[in-house]
PQR file of N, CA, C, O and H, with PARSE charges and radii, in Angstrom:
ATOM      1  N   MET A   1      86.222 133.102 109.248 -0.4000 1.5000
ATOM      2  CA  MET A   1      87.365 132.412 108.662 -0.0000 2.0000
ATOM      3  C   MET A   1      87.185 132.343 107.150  0.5500 1.7000
ATOM      4  O   MET A   1      86.080 132.098 106.664 -0.5500 1.4000
ATOM      5  N   SER A   2      88.240 132.551 106.424 -0.4000 1.5000
ATOM      6  CA  SER A   2      88.216 132.500 104.965 -0.0000 2.0000
ATOM      7  C   SER A   2      87.883 131.093 104.487  0.5500 1.7000
ATOM      8  O   SER A   2      88.323 130.108 105.080 -0.5500 1.4000
ATOM      9  H   SER A   2      89.137 132.750 106.818  0.4000 1.0000
ATOM     10  N   THR A   3      87.108 131.004 103.418 -0.4000 1.5000
ATOM     11  CA  THR A   3      86.766 129.715 102.830 -0.0000 2.0000
ATOM     12  C   THR A   3      88.025 128.960 102.433  0.5500 1.7000
ATOM     13  O   THR A   3      88.084 127.738 102.566 -0.5500 1.4000
ATOM     14  H   THR A   3      86.750 131.804 102.936  0.4000 1.0000
ATOM     15  N   LEU A   4      89.026 129.675 101.950 -0.4000 1.5000
ATOM     16  CA  LEU A   4      90.251 129.020 101.514 -0.0000 2.0000
ATOM     17  C   LEU A   4      91.024 128.414 102.672  0.5500 1.7000
ATOM     18  O   LEU A   4      91.806 127.485 102.471 -0.5500 1.4000
ATOM     19  H   LEU A   4      88.978 130.668 101.842  0.4000 1.0000
ATOM     20  N   LEU A   5      90.821 128.922 103.881 -0.4000 1.5000
ATOM     21  CA  LEU A   5      91.549 128.417 105.032 -0.0000 2.0000
ATOM     22  C   LEU A   5      90.740 127.441 105.880  0.5500 1.7000
ATOM     23  O   LEU A   5      91.267 126.873 106.837 -0.5500 1.4000
ATOM     24  H   LEU A   5      90.186 129.677 104.045  0.4000 1.0000
ATOM     25  N   ASN A   6      89.504 127.246 105.554 -0.4000 1.5000
ATOM     26  CA  ASN A   6      88.644 126.346 106.301 -0.0000 2.0000
ATOM     27  C   ASN A   6      88.966 124.899 105.900  0.5500 1.7000
ATOM     28  O   ASN A   6      88.689 124.499 104.769 -0.5500 1.4000
ATOM     29  H   ASN A   6      89.076 127.708 104.777  0.4000 1.0000
ATOM     30  N   PRO A   7      89.550 124.108 106.821 -0.5600 1.5000
ATOM     31  CA  PRO A   7      89.952 122.749 106.464  0.2800 2.0000
ATOM     32  C   PRO A   7      88.810 121.882 105.922  0.5500 1.7000
ATOM     33  O   PRO A   7      89.026 121.096 105.001 -0.5500 1.4000
ATOM     34  N   ALA A   8      87.622 122.011 106.469 -0.4000 1.5000
ATOM     35  CA  ALA A   8      86.498 121.222 105.974 -0.0000 2.0000
ATOM     36  C   ALA A   8      86.166 121.601 104.535  0.5500 1.7000
ATOM     37  O   ALA A   8      85.879 120.728 103.716 -0.5500 1.4000
ATOM     38  H   ALA A   8      87.447 122.650 107.218  0.4000 1.0000
ATOM     39  N   ARG A   9      86.201 122.881 104.222 -0.4000 1.5000
ATOM     40  CA  ARG A   9      85.911 123.337 102.864 -0.0000 2.0000
ATOM     41  C   ARG A   9      86.998 122.877 101.889  0.5500 1.7000
ATOM     42  O   ARG A   9      86.702 122.530 100.746 -0.5500 1.4000
ATOM     43  H   ARG A   9      86.434 123.590 104.887  0.4000 1.0000
ATOM     44  N   VAL A  10      88.241 122.876 102.335 -0.4000 1.5000
ATOM     45  CA  VAL A  10      89.337 122.404 101.484 -0.0000 2.0000
ATOM     46  C   VAL A  10      89.132 120.932 101.143  0.5500 1.7000
ATOM     47  O   VAL A  10      89.345 120.525 100.000 -0.5500 1.4000
ATOM     48  H   VAL A  10      88.481 123.158 103.264  0.4000 1.0000
ATOM     49  N   ARG A  11      88.720 120.128 102.127 -0.4000 1.5000
ATOM     50  CA  ARG A  11      88.465 118.702 101.860 -0.0000 2.0000
ATOM     51  C   ARG A  11      87.332 118.517 100.875  0.5500 1.7000
ATOM     52  O   ARG A  11      87.407 117.648 100.007 -0.5500 1.4000
ATOM     53  H   ARG A  11      88.547 120.458 103.055  0.4000 1.0000
ATOM     54  N   VAL A  12      86.275 119.319 100.990 -0.4000 1.5000
ATOM     55  CA  VAL A  12      85.149 119.229 100.060 -0.0000 2.0000
ATOM     56  C   VAL A  12      85.593 119.621  98.653  0.5500 1.7000
ATOM     57  O   VAL A  12      85.235 118.960  97.678 -0.5500 1.4000
ATOM     58  H   VAL A  12      86.214 120.026 101.695  0.4000 1.0000
ATOM     59  N   THR A  13      86.362 120.685  98.551 -0.4000 1.5000
ATOM     60  CA  THR A  13      86.868 121.124  97.246 -0.0000 2.0000
ATOM     61  C   THR A  13      87.746 120.040  96.631  0.5500 1.7000
ATOM     62  O   THR A  13      87.607 119.721  95.450 -0.5500 1.4000
ATOM     63  H   THR A  13      86.652 121.222  99.343  0.4000 1.0000
ATOM     64  N   LEU A  14      88.645 119.474  97.427 -0.4000 1.5000
ATOM     65  CA  LEU A  14      89.493 118.388  96.945 -0.0000 2.0000
ATOM     66  C   LEU A  14      88.639 117.221  96.462  0.5500 1.7000
ATOM     67  O   LEU A  14      88.879 116.685  95.381 -0.5500 1.4000
ATOM     68  H   LEU A  14      88.758 119.732  98.386  0.4000 1.0000
ATOM     69  N   ALA A  15      87.656 116.829  97.245 -0.4000 1.5000
ATOM     70  CA  ALA A  15      86.798 115.703  96.889 -0.0000 2.0000
ATOM     71  C   ALA A  15      86.073 115.955  95.563  0.5500 1.7000
ATOM     72  O   ALA A  15      86.031 115.080  94.698 -0.5500 1.4000
ATOM     73  H   ALA A  15      87.461 117.265  98.124  0.4000 1.0000
ATOM     74  N   GLU A  16      85.511 117.138  95.411 -0.4000 1.5000
ATOM     75  CA  GLU A  16      84.789 117.478  94.185 -0.0000 2.0000
ATOM     76  C   GLU A  16      85.713 117.464  92.973  0.5500 1.7000
ATOM     77  O   GLU A  16      85.389 116.879  91.940 -0.5500 1.4000
ATOM     78  H   GLU A  16      85.545 117.849  96.114  0.4000 1.0000
ATOM     79  N   ASN A  17      86.867 118.113  93.111 -0.4000 1.5000
ATOM     80  CA  ASN A  17      87.810 118.193  92.001 -0.0000 2.0000
ATOM     81  C   ASN A  17      88.387 116.838  91.647  0.5500 1.7000
ATOM     82  O   ASN A  17      88.570 116.528  90.470 -0.5500 1.4000
ATOM     83  H   ASN A  17      87.130 118.588  93.951  0.4000 1.0000
ATOM     84  N   LEU A  18      88.673 116.030  92.650 -0.4000 1.5000
ATOM     85  CA  LEU A  18      89.190 114.691  92.404 -0.0000 2.0000
ATOM     86  C   LEU A  18      88.179 113.874  91.611  0.5500 1.7000
ATOM     87  O   LEU A  18      88.534 113.233  90.622 -0.5500 1.4000
ATOM     88  H   LEU A  18      88.524 116.282  93.606  0.4000 1.0000
ATOM     89  N   ARG A  19      86.930 113.894  92.038 -0.4000 1.5000
ATOM     90  CA  ARG A  19      85.897 113.115  91.349 -0.0000 2.0000
ATOM     91  C   ARG A  19      85.742 113.574  89.897  0.5500 1.7000
ATOM     92  O   ARG A  19      85.671 112.748  88.987 -0.5500 1.4000
ATOM     93  H   ARG A  19      86.641 114.415  92.841  0.4000 1.0000
ATOM     94  N   ILE A  20      85.690 114.878  89.686 -0.4000 1.5000
ATOM     95  CA  ILE A  20      85.547 115.421  88.328 -0.0000 2.0000
ATOM     96  C   ILE A  20      86.723 114.983  87.450  0.5500 1.7000
ATOM     97  O   ILE A  20      86.523 114.493  86.338 -0.5500 1.4000
ATOM     98  H   ILE A  20      85.747 115.549  90.425  0.4000 1.0000
ATOM     99  N   ARG A  21      87.939 115.161  87.951 -0.4000 1.5000
ATOM    100  CA  ARG A  21      89.137 114.813  87.168 -0.0000 2.0000
ATOM    101  C   ARG A  21      89.242 113.316  86.925  0.5500 1.7000
ATOM    102  O   ARG A  21      89.594 112.883  85.828 -0.5500 1.4000
ATOM    103  H   ARG A  21      88.101 115.559  88.854  0.4000 1.0000
ATOM    104  N   ARG A  22      88.937 112.527  87.947 -0.4000 1.5000
ATOM    105  CA  ARG A  22      89.009 111.062  87.820 -0.0000 2.0000
ATOM    106  C   ARG A  22      88.046 110.568  86.752  0.5500 1.7000
ATOM    107  O   ARG A  22      88.419 109.767  85.895 -0.5500 1.4000
ATOM    108  H   ARG A  22      88.651 112.879  88.839  0.4000 1.0000
ATOM    109  N   ILE A  23      86.815 111.043  86.803 -0.4000 1.5000
ATOM    110  CA  ILE A  23      85.810 110.624  85.833 -0.0000 2.0000
ATOM    111  C   ILE A  23      86.183 111.088  84.426  0.5500 1.7000
ATOM    112  O   ILE A  23      85.998 110.359  83.452 -0.5500 1.4000
ATOM    113  H   ILE A  23      86.512 111.693  87.500  0.4000 1.0000
ATOM    114  N   SER A  24      86.711 112.312  84.334 -0.4000 1.5000
ATOM    115  CA  SER A  24      87.086 112.819  83.010 -0.0000 2.0000
ATOM    116  C   SER A  24      88.221 112.006  82.388  0.5500 1.7000
ATOM    117  O   SER A  24      88.366 111.982  81.165 -0.5500 1.4000
ATOM    118  H   SER A  24      86.862 112.904  85.126  0.4000 1.0000
ATOM    119  N   LYS A  25      89.019 111.348  83.210 -0.4000 1.5000
ATOM    120  CA  LYS A  25      90.092 110.471  82.724 -0.0000 2.0000
ATOM    121  C   LYS A  25      89.603 109.042  82.500  0.5500 1.7000
ATOM    122  O   LYS A  25      90.356 108.184  82.040 -0.5500 1.4000
ATOM    123  H   LYS A  25      88.902 111.367  84.202  0.4000 1.0000
ATOM    124  N   GLY A  26      88.332 108.795  82.832 -0.4000 1.5000
ATOM    125  CA  GLY A  26      87.774 107.458  82.655 -0.0000 2.0000
ATOM    126  C   GLY A  26      88.287 106.440  83.662  0.5500 1.7000
ATOM    127  O   GLY A  26      88.352 105.246  83.372 -0.5500 1.4000
ATOM    128  H   GLY A  26      87.720 109.492  83.206  0.4000 1.0000
ATOM    129  N   LEU A  27      88.650 106.917  84.842 -0.4000 1.5000
ATOM    130  CA  LEU A  27      89.192 106.026  85.871 -0.0000 2.0000
ATOM    131  C   LEU A  27      88.160 105.731  86.955  0.5500 1.7000
ATOM    132  O   LEU A  27      87.435 106.622  87.399 -0.5500 1.4000
ATOM    133  H   LEU A  27      88.598 107.887  85.078  0.4000 1.0000
ATOM    134  N   SER A  28      88.105 104.491  87.366 -0.4000 1.5000
ATOM    135  CA  SER A  28      87.314 104.141  88.543 -0.0000 2.0000
ATOM    136  C   SER A  28      88.117 104.521  89.780  0.5500 1.7000
ATOM    137  O   SER A  28      89.320 104.765  89.694 -0.5500 1.4000
ATOM    138  H   SER A  28      88.694 103.767  87.006  0.4000 1.0000
ATOM    139  N   GLN A  29      87.460 104.571  90.910 -0.4000 1.5000
ATOM    140  CA  GLN A  29      88.172 104.838  92.164 -0.0000 2.0000
ATOM    141  C   GLN A  29      89.225 103.765  92.398  0.5500 1.7000
ATOM    142  O   GLN A  29      90.346 104.063  92.811 -0.5500 1.4000
ATOM    143  H   GLN A  29      86.483 104.373  90.980  0.4000 1.0000
ATOM    144  N   GLU A  30      88.865 102.539  92.137 -0.4000 1.5000
ATOM    145  CA  GLU A  30      89.780 101.427  92.362 -0.0000 2.0000
ATOM    146  C   GLU A  30      91.009 101.522  91.445  0.5500 1.7000
ATOM    147  O   GLU A  30      92.131 101.280  91.889 -0.5500 1.4000
ATOM    148  H   GLU A  30      87.955 102.297  91.801  0.4000 1.0000
ATOM    149  N   ARG A  31      90.801 101.867  90.185 -0.4000 1.5000
ATOM    150  CA  ARG A  31      91.920 101.968  89.245 -0.0000 2.0000
ATOM    151  C   ARG A  31      92.848 103.133  89.614  0.5500 1.7000
ATOM    152  O   ARG A  31      94.069 102.993  89.545 -0.5500 1.4000
ATOM    153  H   ARG A  31      89.889 102.063  89.825  0.4000 1.0000
ATOM    154  N   LEU A  32      92.285 104.266  90.000 -0.4000 1.5000
ATOM    155  CA  LEU A  32      93.111 105.389  90.432 -0.0000 2.0000
ATOM    156  C   LEU A  32      93.948 104.991  91.641  0.5500 1.7000
ATOM    157  O   LEU A  32      95.140 105.289  91.704 -0.5500 1.4000
ATOM    158  H   LEU A  32      91.293 104.379  90.057  0.4000 1.0000
ATOM    159  N   ALA A  33      93.325 104.321  92.590 -0.4000 1.5000
ATOM    160  CA  ALA A  33      94.042 103.869  93.786 -0.0000 2.0000
ATOM    161  C   ALA A  33      95.183 102.932  93.395  0.5500 1.7000
ATOM    162  O   ALA A  33      96.294 103.056  93.910 -0.5500 1.4000
ATOM    163  H   ALA A  33      92.356 104.079  92.539  0.4000 1.0000
ATOM    164  N   GLU A  34      94.917 102.016  92.507 -0.4000 1.5000
ATOM    165  CA  GLU A  34      95.943 101.072  92.054 -0.0000 2.0000
ATOM    166  C   GLU A  34      97.124 101.810  91.415  0.5500 1.7000
ATOM    167  O   GLU A  34      98.279 101.529  91.735 -0.5500 1.4000
ATOM    168  H   GLU A  34      94.014 101.915  92.088  0.4000 1.0000
ATOM    169  N   LEU A  35      96.838 102.741  90.526 -0.4000 1.5000
ATOM    170  CA  LEU A  35      97.895 103.480  89.829 -0.0000 2.0000
ATOM    171  C   LEU A  35      98.719 104.354  90.777  0.5500 1.7000
ATOM    172  O   LEU A  35      99.907 104.583  90.550 -0.5500 1.4000
ATOM    173  H   LEU A  35      95.900 102.970  90.266  0.4000 1.0000
ATOM    174  N   ALA A  36      98.074 104.839  91.841 -0.4000 1.5000
ATOM    175  CA  ALA A  36      98.759 105.703  92.801 -0.0000 2.0000
ATOM    176  C   ALA A  36      99.448 104.916  93.915  0.5500 1.7000
ATOM    177  O   ALA A  36     100.220 105.476  94.693 -0.5500 1.4000
ATOM    178  H   ALA A  36      97.109 104.653  92.025  0.4000 1.0000
ATOM    179  N   GLY A  37      99.164 103.615  93.986 -0.4000 1.5000
ATOM    180  CA  GLY A  37      99.771 102.784  95.025 -0.0000 2.0000
ATOM    181  C   GLY A  37      99.041 102.830  96.354  0.5500 1.7000
ATOM    182  O   GLY A  37      99.643 102.631  97.409 -0.5500 1.4000
ATOM    183  H   GLY A  37      98.537 103.160  93.354  0.4000 1.0000
ATOM    184  N   PHE A  38      97.741 103.095  96.300 -0.4000 1.5000
ATOM    185  CA  PHE A  38      96.914 103.174  97.508 -0.0000 2.0000
ATOM    186  C   PHE A  38      96.089 101.904  97.673  0.5500 1.7000
ATOM    187  O   PHE A  38      95.942 101.112  96.743 -0.5500 1.4000
ATOM    188  H   PHE A  38      97.252 103.257  95.442  0.4000 1.0000
ATOM    189  N   HIS A  39      95.554 101.728  98.884 -0.4000 1.5000
ATOM    190  CA  HIS A  39      94.553 100.682  99.113 -0.0000 2.0000
ATOM    191  C   HIS A  39      93.323 101.018  98.268  0.5500 1.7000
ATOM    192  O   HIS A  39      93.044 102.193  98.030 -0.5500 1.4000
ATOM    193  H   HIS A  39      95.674 102.372  99.640  0.4000 1.0000
ATOM    194  N   ARG A  40      92.610 100.037  97.828 -0.4000 1.5000
ATOM    195  CA  ARG A  40      91.506 100.246  96.882 -0.0000 2.0000
ATOM    196  C   ARG A  40      90.389 101.139  97.412  0.5500 1.7000
ATOM    197  O   ARG A  40      89.637 101.705  96.619 -0.5500 1.4000
ATOM    198  H   ARG A  40      92.836  99.082  98.022  0.4000 1.0000
ATOM    199  N   THR A  41      90.258 101.280  98.725 -0.4000 1.5000
ATOM    200  CA  THR A  41      89.181 102.108  99.279 -0.0000 2.0000
ATOM    201  C   THR A  41      89.596 103.551  99.574  0.5500 1.7000
ATOM    202  O   THR A  41      88.757 104.379  99.926 -0.5500 1.4000
ATOM    203  H   THR A  41      90.869 100.821  99.370  0.4000 1.0000
ATOM    204  N   TYR A  42      90.874 103.847  99.433 -0.4000 1.5000
ATOM    205  CA  TYR A  42      91.389 105.156  99.843 -0.0000 2.0000
ATOM    206  C   TYR A  42      90.794 106.303  99.027  0.5500 1.7000
ATOM    207  O   TYR A  42      90.457 107.346  99.588 -0.5500 1.4000
ATOM    208  H   TYR A  42      91.556 103.174  99.147  0.4000 1.0000
ATOM    209  N   VAL A  43      90.662 106.125  97.725 -0.4000 1.5000
ATOM    210  CA  VAL A  43      90.109 107.190  96.884 -0.0000 2.0000
ATOM    211  C   VAL A  43      88.661 107.470  97.279  0.5500 1.7000
ATOM    212  O   VAL A  43      88.242 108.627  97.304 -0.5500 1.4000
ATOM    213  H   VAL A  43      90.936 105.278  97.270  0.4000 1.0000
ATOM    214  N   SER A  44      87.912 106.449  97.581 -0.4000 1.5000
ATOM    215  CA  SER A  44      86.538 106.632  98.049 -0.0000 2.0000
ATOM    216  C   SER A  44      86.514 107.447  99.339  0.5500 1.7000
ATOM    217  O   SER A  44      85.659 108.318  99.503 -0.5500 1.4000
ATOM    218  H   SER A  44      88.253 105.509  97.561  0.4000 1.0000
ATOM    219  N   GLN A  45      87.427 107.180 100.237 -0.4000 1.5000
ATOM    220  CA  GLN A  45      87.500 107.931 101.489 -0.0000 2.0000
ATOM    221  C   GLN A  45      87.807 109.404 101.231  0.5500 1.7000
ATOM    222  O   GLN A  45      87.246 110.284 101.885 -0.5500 1.4000
ATOM    223  H   GLN A  45      88.121 106.473 100.104  0.4000 1.0000
ATOM    224  N   ILE A  46      88.689 109.665 100.287 -0.4000 1.5000
ATOM    225  CA  ILE A  46      88.997 111.064  99.949 -0.0000 2.0000
ATOM    226  C   ILE A  46      87.756 111.732  99.365  0.5500 1.7000
ATOM    227  O   ILE A  46      87.416 112.849  99.755 -0.5500 1.4000
ATOM    228  H   ILE A  46      89.144 108.950  99.756  0.4000 1.0000
ATOM    229  N   GLU A  47      87.085 111.068  98.443 -0.4000 1.5000
ATOM    230  CA  GLU A  47      85.918 111.653  97.787 -0.0000 2.0000
ATOM    231  C   GLU A  47      84.732 111.830  98.726  0.5500 1.7000
ATOM    232  O   GLU A  47      83.842 112.635  98.451 -0.5500 1.4000
ATOM    233  H   GLU A  47      87.362 110.160  98.126  0.4000 1.0000
ATOM    234  N   ARG A  48      84.711 111.093  99.823 -0.4000 1.5000
ATOM    235  CA  ARG A  48      83.647 111.243 100.825 -0.0000 2.0000
ATOM    236  C   ARG A  48      84.071 112.147 101.973  0.5500 1.7000
ATOM    237  O   ARG A  48      83.331 112.309 102.943 -0.5500 1.4000
ATOM    238  H   ARG A  48      85.434 110.439 100.046  0.4000 1.0000
ATOM    239  N   CYS A  49      85.253 112.734 101.866 -0.4000 1.5000
ATOM    240  CA  CYS A  49      85.795 113.626 102.907 -0.0000 2.0000
ATOM    241  C   CYS A  49      85.924 112.932 104.258  0.5500 1.7000
ATOM    242  O   CYS A  49      85.783 113.568 105.302 -0.5500 1.4000
ATOM    243  H   CYS A  49      85.853 112.602 101.078  0.4000 1.0000
ATOM    244  N   SER A  50      86.190 111.640 104.239 -0.4000 1.5000
ATOM    245  CA  SER A  50      86.286 110.918 105.500 -0.0000 2.0000
ATOM    246  C   SER A  50      87.733 110.665 105.932  0.5500 1.7000
ATOM    247  O   SER A  50      87.983 109.968 106.915 -0.5500 1.4000
ATOM    248  H   SER A  50      86.304 111.123 103.391  0.4000 1.0000
ATOM    249  N   THR A  51      88.673 111.236 105.190 -0.4000 1.5000
ATOM    250  CA  THR A  51      90.076 111.116 105.572 -0.0000 2.0000
ATOM    251  C   THR A  51      90.822 112.384 105.185  0.5500 1.7000
ATOM    252  O   THR A  51      90.429 113.094 104.259 -0.5500 1.4000
ATOM    253  H   THR A  51      88.470 111.803 104.392  0.4000 1.0000
ATOM    254  N   ASN A  52      91.886 112.653 105.894 -0.4000 1.5000
ATOM    255  CA  ASN A  52      92.793 113.729 105.510 -0.0000 2.0000
ATOM    256  C   ASN A  52      93.836 113.137 104.579  0.5500 1.7000
ATOM    257  O   ASN A  52      94.189 111.965 104.704 -0.5500 1.4000
ATOM    258  H   ASN A  52      92.205 112.076 106.646  0.4000 1.0000
ATOM    259  N   VAL A  53      94.324 113.931 103.660 -0.4000 1.5000
ATOM    260  CA  VAL A  53      95.273 113.463 102.660 -0.0000 2.0000
ATOM    261  C   VAL A  53      96.622 114.135 102.903  0.5500 1.7000
ATOM    262  O   VAL A  53      96.701 115.353 103.063 -0.5500 1.4000
ATOM    263  H   VAL A  53      94.036 114.883 103.558  0.4000 1.0000
ATOM    264  N   SER A  54      97.670 113.337 102.929 -0.4000 1.5000
ATOM    265  CA  SER A  54      99.011 113.906 103.082 -0.0000 2.0000
ATOM    266  C   SER A  54      99.416 114.597 101.782  0.5500 1.7000
ATOM    267  O   SER A  54      98.864 114.315 100.719 -0.5500 1.4000
ATOM    268  H   SER A  54      97.606 112.347 102.800  0.4000 1.0000
ATOM    269  N   LEU A  55     100.367 115.487 101.880 -0.4000 1.5000
ATOM    270  CA  LEU A  55     100.873 116.160 100.681 -0.0000 2.0000
ATOM    271  C   LEU A  55     101.494 115.155  99.719  0.5500 1.7000
ATOM    272  O   LEU A  55     101.362 115.289  98.502 -0.5500 1.4000
ATOM    273  H   LEU A  55     100.816 115.716 102.744  0.4000 1.0000
ATOM    274  N   GLU A  56     102.160 114.165 100.259 -0.4000 1.5000
ATOM    275  CA  GLU A  56     102.765 113.129  99.416 -0.0000 2.0000
ATOM    276  C   GLU A  56     101.692 112.390  98.609  0.5500 1.7000
ATOM    277  O   GLU A  56     101.857 112.165  97.410 -0.5500 1.4000
ATOM    278  H   GLU A  56     102.267 114.057 101.248  0.4000 1.0000
ATOM    279  N   ASN A  57     100.602 112.017  99.266 -0.4000 1.5000
ATOM    280  CA  ASN A  57      99.526 111.309  98.566 -0.0000 2.0000
ATOM    281  C   ASN A  57      98.788 112.218  97.595  0.5500 1.7000
ATOM    282  O   ASN A  57      98.336 111.774  96.540 -0.5500 1.4000
ATOM    283  H   ASN A  57     100.468 112.199 100.240  0.4000 1.0000
ATOM    284  N   LEU A  58      98.671 113.479  97.951 -0.4000 1.5000
ATOM    285  CA  LEU A  58      98.053 114.443  97.037 -0.0000 2.0000
ATOM    286  C   LEU A  58      98.878 114.539  95.751  0.5500 1.7000
ATOM    287  O   LEU A  58      98.320 114.613  94.656 -0.5500 1.4000
ATOM    288  H   LEU A  58      99.039 113.839  98.808  0.4000 1.0000
ATOM    289  N   GLN A  59     100.190 114.537  95.885 -0.4000 1.5000
ATOM    290  CA  GLN A  59     101.070 114.571  94.715 -0.0000 2.0000
ATOM    291  C   GLN A  59     100.924 113.299  93.879  0.5500 1.7000
ATOM    292  O   GLN A  59     100.944 113.364  92.649 -0.5500 1.4000
ATOM    293  H   GLN A  59     100.643 114.477  96.774  0.4000 1.0000
ATOM    294  N   LYS A  60     100.780 112.161  94.522 -0.4000 1.5000
ATOM    295  CA  LYS A  60     100.588 110.902  93.794 -0.0000 2.0000
ATOM    296  C   LYS A  60      99.303 110.940  92.975  0.5500 1.7000
ATOM    297  O   LYS A  60      99.283 110.508  91.822 -0.5500 1.4000
ATOM    298  H   LYS A  60     100.764 112.108  95.520  0.4000 1.0000
ATOM    299  N   VAL A  61      98.242 111.451  93.564 -0.4000 1.5000
ATOM    300  CA  VAL A  61      96.968 111.566  92.851 -0.0000 2.0000
ATOM    301  C   VAL A  61      97.132 112.498  91.647  0.5500 1.7000
ATOM    302  O   VAL A  61      96.708 112.167  90.540 -0.5500 1.4000
ATOM    303  H   VAL A  61      98.258 111.802  94.500  0.4000 1.0000
ATOM    304  N   ALA A  62      97.737 113.638  91.864 -0.4000 1.5000
ATOM    305  CA  ALA A  62      97.947 114.595  90.773 -0.0000 2.0000
ATOM    306  C   ALA A  62      98.788 113.979  89.661  0.5500 1.7000
ATOM    307  O   ALA A  62      98.510 114.196  88.481 -0.5500 1.4000
ATOM    308  H   ALA A  62      98.081 113.906  92.764  0.4000 1.0000
ATOM    309  N   ASP A  63      99.798 113.224  90.022 -0.4000 1.5000
ATOM    310  CA  ASP A  63     100.643 112.580  89.015 -0.0000 2.0000
ATOM    311  C   ASP A  63      99.842 111.608  88.158  0.5500 1.7000
ATOM    312  O   ASP A  63      99.975 111.600  86.934 -0.5500 1.4000
ATOM    313  H   ASP A  63     100.024 113.048  90.980  0.4000 1.0000
ATOM    314  N   VAL A  64      99.015 110.793  88.793 -0.4000 1.5000
ATOM    315  CA  VAL A  64      98.193 109.842  88.039 -0.0000 2.0000
ATOM    316  C   VAL A  64      97.223 110.581  87.113  0.5500 1.7000
ATOM    317  O   VAL A  64      96.997 110.163  85.978 -0.5500 1.4000
ATOM    318  H   VAL A  64      98.906 110.799  89.787  0.4000 1.0000
ATOM    319  N   LEU A  65      96.656 111.678  87.607 -0.4000 1.5000
ATOM    320  CA  LEU A  65      95.699 112.447  86.813 -0.0000 2.0000
ATOM    321  C   LEU A  65      96.376 113.384  85.812  0.5500 1.7000
ATOM    322  O   LEU A  65      95.709 114.028  85.003 -0.5500 1.4000
ATOM    323  H   LEU A  65      96.839 112.018  88.530  0.4000 1.0000
ATOM    324  N   GLU A  66      97.698 113.451  85.877 -0.4000 1.5000
ATOM    325  CA  GLU A  66      98.501 114.301  84.987 -0.0000 2.0000
ATOM    326  C   GLU A  66      98.114 115.775  85.100  0.5500 1.7000
ATOM    327  O   GLU A  66      97.921 116.476  84.107 -0.5500 1.4000
ATOM    328  H   GLU A  66      98.240 112.927  86.534  0.4000 1.0000
ATOM    329  N   ILE A  67      98.008 116.210  86.358 -0.4000 1.5000
ATOM    330  CA  ILE A  67      97.691 117.606  86.650 -0.0000 2.0000
ATOM    331  C   ILE A  67      98.601 118.083  87.781  0.5500 1.7000
ATOM    332  O   ILE A  67      99.343 117.299  88.373 -0.5500 1.4000
ATOM    333  H   ILE A  67      98.164 115.640  87.165  0.4000 1.0000
ATOM    334  N   GLU A  68      98.530 119.374  88.066 -0.4000 1.5000
ATOM    335  CA  GLU A  68      99.266 119.943  89.190 -0.0000 2.0000
ATOM    336  C   GLU A  68      98.411 119.840  90.455  0.5500 1.7000
ATOM    337  O   GLU A  68      97.182 119.854  90.381 -0.5500 1.4000
ATOM    338  H   GLU A  68      97.928 120.011  87.585  0.4000 1.0000
ATOM    339  N   VAL A  69      99.060 119.739  91.602 -0.4000 1.5000
ATOM    340  CA  VAL A  69      98.346 119.617  92.882 -0.0000 2.0000
ATOM    341  C   VAL A  69      97.358 120.762  93.074  0.5500 1.7000
ATOM    342  O   VAL A  69      96.239 120.536  93.535 -0.5500 1.4000
ATOM    343  H   VAL A  69     100.058 119.728  91.662  0.4000 1.0000
ATOM    344  N   TRP A  70      97.749 121.980  92.732 -0.4000 1.5000
ATOM    345  CA  TRP A  70      96.874 123.137  92.955 -0.0000 2.0000
ATOM    346  C   TRP A  70      95.537 122.984  92.236  0.5500 1.7000
ATOM    347  O   TRP A  70      94.529 123.539  92.673 -0.5500 1.4000
ATOM    348  H   TRP A  70      98.658 122.164  92.358  0.4000 1.0000
ATOM    349  N   GLU A  71      95.524 122.231  91.132 -0.4000 1.5000
ATOM    350  CA  GLU A  71      94.275 122.057  90.396 -0.0000 2.0000
ATOM    351  C   GLU A  71      93.257 121.247  91.195  0.5500 1.7000
ATOM    352  O   GLU A  71      92.053 121.376  90.975 -0.5500 1.4000
ATOM    353  H   GLU A  71      96.343 121.779  90.777  0.4000 1.0000
ATOM    354  N   LEU A  72      93.723 120.431  92.101 -0.4000 1.5000
ATOM    355  CA  LEU A  72      92.820 119.673  92.975 -0.0000 2.0000
ATOM    356  C   LEU A  72      92.280 120.520  94.114  0.5500 1.7000
ATOM    357  O   LEU A  72      91.245 120.202  94.699 -0.5500 1.4000
ATOM    358  H   LEU A  72      94.701 120.326  92.280  0.4000 1.0000
ATOM    359  N   LEU A  73      92.984 121.599  94.427 -0.4000 1.5000
ATOM    360  CA  LEU A  73      92.621 122.417  95.585 -0.0000 2.0000
ATOM    361  C   LEU A  73      91.919 123.720  95.214  0.5500 1.7000
ATOM    362  O   LEU A  73      91.455 124.446  96.094 -0.5500 1.4000
ATOM    363  H   LEU A  73      93.825 121.858  93.952  0.4000 1.0000
ATOM    364  N   LYS A  74      91.838 124.014  93.943 -0.4000 1.5000
ATOM    365  CA  LYS A  74      91.231 125.271  93.490 -0.0000 2.0000
ATOM    366  C   LYS A  74      89.696 125.173  93.535  0.5500 1.7000
ATOM    367  O   LYS A  74      89.113 124.290  92.906 -0.5500 1.4000
ATOM    368  H   LYS A  74      92.215 123.424  93.229  0.4000 1.0000
ATOM    369  N   PRO A  75      89.054 126.066  94.267 -0.5600 1.5000
ATOM    370  CA  PRO A  75      87.582 126.044  94.321  0.2800 2.0000
ATOM    371  C   PRO A  75      86.973 126.228  92.926  0.5500 1.7000
ATOM    372  O   PRO A  75      87.495 126.974  92.097 -0.5500 1.4000
ATOM    373  N   GLN A  76      85.861 125.532  92.689 -0.4000 1.5000
ATOM    374  CA  GLN A  76      85.128 125.663  91.427 -0.0000 2.0000
ATOM    375  C   GLN A  76      84.496 127.049  91.363  0.5500 1.7000
ATOM    376  O   GLN A  76      84.102 127.608  92.386 -0.5500 1.4000
ATOM    377  H   GLN A  76      85.437 124.926  93.362  0.4000 1.0000
ATOM    378  N   GLN A  77      84.406 127.586  90.176 -0.4000 1.5000
ATOM    379  CA  GLN A  77      83.814 128.920  89.994 -0.0000 2.0000
ATOM    380  C   GLN A  77      82.313 128.858  89.998  0.5500 1.7000
ATOM    381  O   GLN A  77      81.653 129.887  89.857 -0.5500 1.4000
ATOM    382  H   GLN A  77      84.726 127.132  89.345  0.4000 1.0000
TER
END
């Protein structure tokens, strides 16, 4: 199976990219969750790959981080 199509790998890539982008914006997990309208623990769950993320919530995260959704899903080089 392709790495790009492996759901577990996609979650890991999302988690890594989210953490990198969040930290680069100077946001705590709690603050990002607040700005996106999530429960305070939700961002931690995403970063630990312990939850699946809906497309709607993925868009909310991207909006707060001022990036496009694809940037959260693109594997690191």
